DOLUMDO-862653 format. One line per 5 residues: their letters; for each residue x, y negated, z of C-alpha. Coordinates in pm, 1 decimal, decimal comma, padded with zeros to 6 digits. Last residue first. Layout:
% DOLUMDO-862653
A> X Y Z  ...
% end
This chain:
% DOLUMDO-862653
XXXXX> 07795,3 -11014,6 11273,0  08048,0 -11132,0 11534,5  08306,8 -10871,0 11441,8  08292,1 -10985,6 11078,4  08402,6 -11335,7 11181,7
XXXXX> 08704,0 -11203,3 11372,2  08805,6 -10987,0 11077,6  08766,1 -11287,4 10844,3  08988,8 -11490,9 11076,3  09251,7 -11216,5 11055,8
XXXXX> 09233,3 -11207,7 10675,7  09274,9 -11587,0 10649,9  09580,2 -11564,5 10876,7  09726,8 -11280,4 10672,4  09669,5 -11453,9 10338,0
XXXXX> 09846,1 -11769,6 10458,2  10138,3 -11576,0 10606,5  10185,9 -11373,2 10287,2  10184,1 -11698,1 10084,9  10463,0 -11838,3 10302,5
XXXXX> 10644,6 -11504,5 10288,8  10696,7 -11507,3 09911,2  10943,1 -11220,8 09940,8  10857,7 -11065,7 09601,3  10738,9 -10750,2 09779,5
XXXXX> 10537,7 -10944,7 10040,4  10364,0 -11141,4 09763,4  10265,9 -10810,9 09600,7  10170,3 -10666,8 09942,1  09905,5 -10933,8 09993,8
XXXXX> 09776,7 -10904,4 09636,5  09743,8 -10524,9 09665,4  09567,6 -10555,5 09998,1  09316,3 -10808,1 09863,6  09263,8 -10599,4 09543,6
XXXXX> 09153,6 -10286,2 09724,4  09370,5 -09977,2 09742,4  09568,9 -09777,1 09492,5  09747,6 -09812,0 09159,0  09944,5 -10134,8 09184,6
XXXXX> 10064,7 -10054,1 09536,5  10178,3 -09701,7 09453,6  10549,8 -09769,8 09407,1  10530,8 -09979,8 09724,4  10497,6 -09657,0 09925,7
XXXXX> 10854,5 -09550,0 09853,4  10984,7 -09883,8 09982,3  10778,1 -09856,8 10300,6  10909,7 -09506,2 10366,0  11271,0 -09613,2 10305,8
XXXXX> 11267,8 -09918,0 10533,4  11477,5 -10211,1 10410,3  11169,4 -10415,9 10321,3  11044,7 -10389,4 10680,3  11361,4 -10560,6 10805,3
XXXXX> 11306,8 -10846,0 10562,4  10951,7 -10886,7 10691,9  11084,9 -10894,1 11049,0  11333,4 -11160,6 10944,2  11045,4 -11366,9 10803,8
XXXXX> 10859,8 -11338,9 11133,3  11168,3 -11444,7 11328,2  11207,0 -11751,7 11103,9  10839,0 -11839,4 11155,6  10888,1 -11825,3 11532,1
XXXXX> 10754,7 -11539,6 11743,0  10490,8 -11593,1 12012,7  10222,7 -11420,9 11800,2  09873,2 -11556,3 11863,8  09779,8 -11615,3 11498,5
XXXXX> 09909,7 -11267,5 11400,5  10160,7 -11314,9 11119,2  10399,6 -11030,3 11204,0  10162,6 -10839,2 11431,4  09803,3 -10786,7 11323,6
XXXXX> 09812,5 -10916,3 10965,8  10159,4 -10802,7 10855,1  10141,4 -10476,6 11050,9  09793,9 -10401,7 10912,3  09911,5 -10463,1 10555,8
XXXXX> 10198,1 -10220,1 10611,5  09964,4 -09965,5 10770,6  09730,8 -09971,5 10470,1  10030,4 -09921,3 10244,0  10146,5 -09627,3 10457,6
XXXXX> 09797,6 -09473,5 10456,2  09788,0 -09502,5 10075,1  10131,5 -09342,1 10077,9  09984,5 -09035,5 10246,7  09687,4 -09009,3 10011,2
XXXXX> 09921,1 -09030,5 09712,3  10149,6 -08760,5 09854,5  09871,7 -08523,5 09959,3  09947,3 -08229,5 09729,2  10325,7 -08271,4 09752,0
XXXXX> 10292,7 -08308,2 10129,8  10101,8 -07979,6 10159,9  10361,7 -07739,6 10300,0  10222,2 -07738,7 10655,9  10554,7 -07866,2 10790,6
XXXXX> 10571,5 -08126,2 10512,0  10231,9 -08268,2 10607,5  10342,9 -08273,2 10971,6  10672,2 -08444,0 10888,0  10488,4 -08712,7 10690,7
XXXXX> 10244,9 -08777,2 10976,5  10523,3 -08811,8 11234,2  10718,3 -09051,5 11011,5  10410,4 -09264,4 10944,0  10320,8 -09272,2 11315,8
XXXXX> 10672,5 -09375,9 11419,3  10662,6 -09645,1 11152,5  10330,8 -09776,8 11284,0  10457,1 -09771,6 11641,9  10756,7 -09984,1 11551,7
XXXXX> 10540,1 -10229,5 11353,8  10284,5 -10264,6 11636,4  10548,5 -10319,8 11905,1  10471,4 -10685,4 11986,0  10101,7 -10599,5 12002,6
XXXXX> 09821,1 -10849,6 11949,0  09486,0 -10700,2 12048,0  09241,5 -10569,6 11787,9  09299,5 -10191,1 11797,0  09313,8 -10185,2 12178,3
XXXXX> 08956,5 -10322,9 12193,7  08927,5 -10655,5 12372,0  08651,2 -10773,2 12137,6  08442,8 -10464,7 12209,0  08251,9 -10251,4 11957,4
XXXXX> 08053,7 -09982,6 12138,0  08025,1 -09661,3 11936,2  07715,5 -09440,8 11945,2  07739,4 -09066,8 11886,1  07463,8 -08831,5 11767,2
XXXXX> 07402,2 -08973,8 11419,3  07285,5 -08687,7 11196,1  07449,7 -08559,6 10878,9  07560,0 -08224,2 11020,7  07895,8 -08110,0 10886,8
XXXXX> 08013,3 -07756,1 10957,1  08369,7 -07627,0 10939,5  08531,9 -07284,4 10926,2  08892,9 -07164,2 10940,2  09050,4 -07407,0 11183,4
XXXXX> 09430,6 -07444,6 11191,3  09492,2 -07705,9 10920,1  09190,1 -07908,1 11031,5  09318,5 -07896,6 11391,9  09660,0 -08026,9 11286,0
XXXXX> 09503,5 -08307,9 11084,6  09261,0 -08388,0 11366,1  09537,8 -08441,8 11621,1  09748,6 -08654,9 11384,7  09443,5 -08859,1 11280,9
XXXXX> 09363,4 -08932,5 11645,7  09721,0 -09032,7 11730,5  09713,5 -09315,6 11474,9  09778,5 -09596,3 11723,9  09981,1 -09554,5 12044,3
XXXXX> 10215,5 -09275,8 11933,3  10450,3 -09118,3 12190,9  10167,8 -08923,5 12356,7  10091,4 -08710,4 12051,0  09738,1 -08567,5 12100,0
XXXXX> 09755,6 -08191,7 12160,9  09715,7 -07865,6 11971,3  09870,2 -07571,0 12155,2  09806,0 -07339,5 11855,5  09602,4 -07073,6 12036,2
XXXXX> 09475,0 -07318,3 12297,4  09325,1 -07565,4 12050,7  09176,0 -07281,1 11843,8  09023,6 -07114,6 12153,1  08891,7 -07452,3 12269,4
XXXXX> 08664,2 -07469,1 11966,2  08619,9 -07834,5 11873,3  08297,0 -08037,4 11870,5  08280,7 -08366,2 11683,1  08120,9 -08710,4 11714,3
XXXXX> 08445,8 -08828,8 11876,8  08793,8 -08719,9 11773,6  08835,5 -09008,9 11526,6  08985,6 -08970,5 11178,6  08701,7 -08772,9 11018,9
XXXXX> 08469,5 -09059,7 11097,1  08112,0 -08984,2 10997,1  07846,7 -09209,7 10851,6  07722,7 -09027,0 10544,6  07551,5 -09190,6 10249,1
XXXXX> 07762,9 -09003,2 09997,9  07917,4 -08687,9 10138,6  08234,7 -08613,7 10334,7  08293,5 -08984,9 10389,5  08643,1 -09107,6 10313,9
XXXXX> 08924,7 -09203,9 10550,4  09181,6 -09134,8 10277,6  09376,6 -08893,8 10498,7  09066,7 -08726,1 10642,6  08903,5 -08698,4 10299,3
XXXXX> 09221,1 -08529,7 10172,1  09216,3 -08295,6 10471,0  08853,0 -08207,4 10394,7  08936,0 -08117,0 10034,6  09241,1 -07926,1 10156,9
XXXXX> 09024,6 -07717,4 10390,6  08756,3 -07611,2 10141,9  08905,8 -07262,1 10097,3  08892,1 -07214,5 10474,6  08515,4 -07242,2 10460,3
XXXXX> 08272,4 -07532,7 10466,7  07908,7 -07528,6 10573,1  07686,2 -07831,4 10512,1  07405,2 -07871,7 10764,5  07079,5 -07971,2 10595,6
XXXXX> 06949,7 -08327,1 10588,2  06587,8 -08392,2 10487,4  06451,0 -08113,8 10706,4  06199,7 -08330,0 10889,7  06409,0 -08328,5 11206,7
XXXXX> 06717,4 -08435,1 11010,5  06531,0 -08708,4 10823,5  06390,3 -08844,5 11150,3  06735,0 -08851,5 11309,3  06894,1 -09011,5 11001,9
XXXXX> 06630,2 -09284,6 11001,4  06684,8 -09340,0 11373,6  07060,5 -09374,0 11317,1  06995,1 -09643,7 11057,3  06769,6 -09827,9 11300,0
XXXXX> 07039,7 -09805,1 11566,0  07295,3 -09956,0 11329,6  07077,9 -10267,1 11293,4  07010,4 -10287,5 11664,8  07376,2 -10248,7 11759,7
XXXXX> 07552,8 -09954,7 11922,3  07743,0 -09865,9 11607,0  07644,3 -09533,1 11458,6  07799,8 -09185,6 11441,2  07759,4 -08884,7 11215,6
XXXXX> 07843,0 -08526,2 11309,1  08127,8 -08279,2 11256,3  08134,5 -07929,7 11407,6  08465,1 -07741,2 11398,7  08531,9 -07371,4 11457,2
XXXXX> 08206,2 -07220,1 11329,1  08063,3 -06884,5 11434,6  07867,3 -07047,7 11716,0  07693,2 -07295,9 11488,7  07396,5 -07073,9 11389,1
XXXXX> 07313,3 -07016,8 11756,0  07267,8 -07383,2 11838,4  07493,2 -07490,9 12125,8  07656,5 -07781,8 11940,7  07306,5 -07903,2 11856,8
XXXXX> 07217,7 -07901,0 12226,5  07527,7 -08104,5 12302,4  07416,4 -08380,9 12066,8  07043,7 -08370,1 12158,6  07039,0 -08643,5 12424,0
XXXXX> 07231,7 -08882,4 12201,2  07584,8 -08985,1 12300,3  07750,6 -09286,5 12461,6  08047,7 -09519,8 12411,3  08251,5 -09726,6 12659,0
XXXXX> 08399,9 -09416,8 12824,0  08513,0 -09259,2 12497,9  08357,7 -08916,1 12439,4  08549,7 -08603,6 12339,3  08371,3 -08268,4 12301,3
XXXXX> 08543,9 -07935,5 12365,7  08368,1 -07603,4 12305,3  08418,3 -07273,8 12489,5  08441,5 -07466,2 12815,5  08684,8 -07446,3 13106,9
XXXXX> 08876,9 -07771,3 13057,1  09168,6 -07877,9 13279,5  09433,9 -07860,8 13007,6  09206,0 -08033,0 12757,5  09129,4 -08311,3 13005,8
XXXXX> 09497,5 -08376,8 13065,9  09547,5 -08391,7 12689,8  09267,7 -08647,4 12664,1  09430,5 -08861,6 12933,2  09777,6 -08832,3 12776,5
XXXXX> 09633,5 -08945,2 12441,6  09435,5 -09231,3 12600,9  09738,8 -09394,7 12756,9  09978,1 -09324,0 13043,1  09830,5 -09539,8 13320,8
XXXXX> 09902,9 -09326,4 13625,6  09678,7 -09022,4 13661,0  09348,9 -08928,5 13820,8  09115,0 -08639,5 13747,7  08745,0 -08669,6 13827,7
XXXXX> 08524,3 -08363,4 13792,8  08153,8 -08357,1 13710,3  07967,4 -08025,0 13715,7  07909,8 -08062,8 14089,8  07668,9 -08353,7 14035,7
XXXXX> 07587,0 -08637,3 14278,2  07922,6 -08670,6 14452,2  08100,7 -08668,4 14117,7  07878,3 -08954,9 14001,4  07992,8 -09164,3 14299,1
XXXXX> 08355,3 -09077,0 14223,7  08317,3 -09203,2 13867,2  08181,3 -09540,5 13980,3  08464,6 -09572,4 14232,6  08722,0 -09489,3 13963,6
XXXXX> 08574,5 -09752,1 13721,9  08591,6 -10034,0 13979,1  08879,1 -10216,1 13806,0  09252,0 -10133,9 13795,3  09217,6 -09812,4 13595,8
XXXXX> 09515,6 -09573,9 13607,1  09398,7 -09339,0 13331,2  09097,2 -09196,9 13511,6  09020,0 -08865,8 13343,9  08650,7 -08778,2 13371,1
XXXXX> 08576,9 -08412,7 13296,2  08207,7 -08333,1 13246,2  08117,8 -07966,1 13255,1  07845,1 -07829,6 13033,0  07548,4 -07593,7 13018,3
XXXXX> 07281,2 -07863,0 13055,9  07169,1 -07889,7 12693,2  06891,2 -08147,3 12653,3  07149,9 -08406,9 12747,3  07056,3 -08659,4 13016,9
XXXXX> 07379,3 -08596,6 13208,4  07585,5 -08684,1 12899,7  07402,2 -09012,7 12838,2  07426,5 -09093,1 13209,2  07805,9 -09055,8 13200,8
XXXXX> 07840,0 -09302,8 12912,2  07599,4 -09552,8 13067,3  07797,0 -09537,1 13391,1  08123,3 -09585,5 13202,3  08016,2 -09911,6 13039,1
XXXXX> 08066,5 -10211,1 13269,2  08337,6 -10036,4 13470,1  08540,5 -09973,0 13155,6  08891,6 -10028,1 13292,8  09041,5 -09701,9 13162,6
XXXXX> 08845,3 -09377,7 13153,8  08921,3 -09077,7 12930,2  08600,1 -08871,2 12889,8  08621,4 -08497,8 12817,5  08296,3 -08304,0 12772,3
XXXXX> 08361,7 -07931,9 12818,1  08091,7 -07720,6 12656,9  07979,8 -07358,3 12701,9  08088,6 -07349,6 13063,6  08298,5 -07098,7 13258,8
XXXXX> 08296,7 -07105,3 13639,3  08629,0 -07023,7 13798,0  08698,0 -06682,3 13949,1  09008,2 -06625,8 13737,5  09108,3 -06936,8 13552,2
% end
C-alpha cells in the first residue's frame, strides 16, 4: 500500500443485477456530509447494465473504483472489497439500498474513533418506515437518544442478542445479524483475517459478525436510522432454492464449530438451537413444501425423513417446547410425529402469509 492514498472510510458495495437501484445507492454515498471516503464497487458478474452505470460514476469521481469478478456471490464480492480497501473504517452497503447523508459523518466523529464497532439503526424504504426514521433523527438531534458504549465485558450479552436476533434496547431498529448499518475497524478485520464464508449462501452475515464481535474490544450503539433497506420480491432470501436444506445444515455446522472454537457454546447452547429450530422451519416452508417446488409429494416426505436422521436437528428438537413462537412450535411438532400432510398445509399457509405481508 506504499504510496497509495489512505481514506478514513472504505464503503464497499457488492453489485449484482441492480441497474434500477445502484445509481441511487452511489448517489447517497456521494452526497454524504463526510467526503473522506473511497467507494469500492464490486461487480459480481452482473448481466444487466449495472457495470456500465458503475463505470460512468467512476469516470466522474476518482474516489470510486470498480472491481469485476465472475458471479461468485455476495460473500466473495465483500471479501474482494475488504482486500482492496484502504480506509481505517469499513462500511458495507448493498447496491439496492441507500444511506443517510450524515451516516459517514457520524462514523468520523471524534468520540467514536476509540471504538472498534459502530452499530446504527435502519429503516425500510417505505413511507411508513421513513416517518419512523425521521422521528429517530429528530430525537437524536434533540438529544433524546444518547450513544450507548459497550466494553469487552459486555461482549457475551451482545453475542447473545446477535444469536437470538434481538434488539440491543427496547424500541431500537438495528440488525445485529446484517453487516449494513455498521462501521468496522479495518485493523481488527486485518489482524484476525475476518472474512465472509464463501461456501455458505445464507447465514454468512451472522458468521462474519459473530467472529468480529468476539474479536472487537469496544462497541457503540447509536439509535438513529442511517441505512435504508429496499425490500424486493426477487430477493435471494425469498426465492425457491433446491439446495436450501443443504446450505442450512452447512451453516448450522459452521456456526456450532465457531461457538466451540471461542469456548462459548455451553453459554450459547439455547440460543444456538433456537437458530437451528428457526432454520428447520425455514427449510420446510421455503424448500420442502415451497408452492413452486418441482419435487413430488413422495420426494418431499423423503426429504423430511432425511432431516429427521440429522444429529443437529434431533438435538434441537429437545428445545422445541420451550422456545420460539407457537406457530413454529406447532409446525415442528407435526414434523416430529411425521404428520407430513399437516406440515405441508401449515407451510403453504405460512408462505402465503409471507407473500401477503410483503405487499403491506
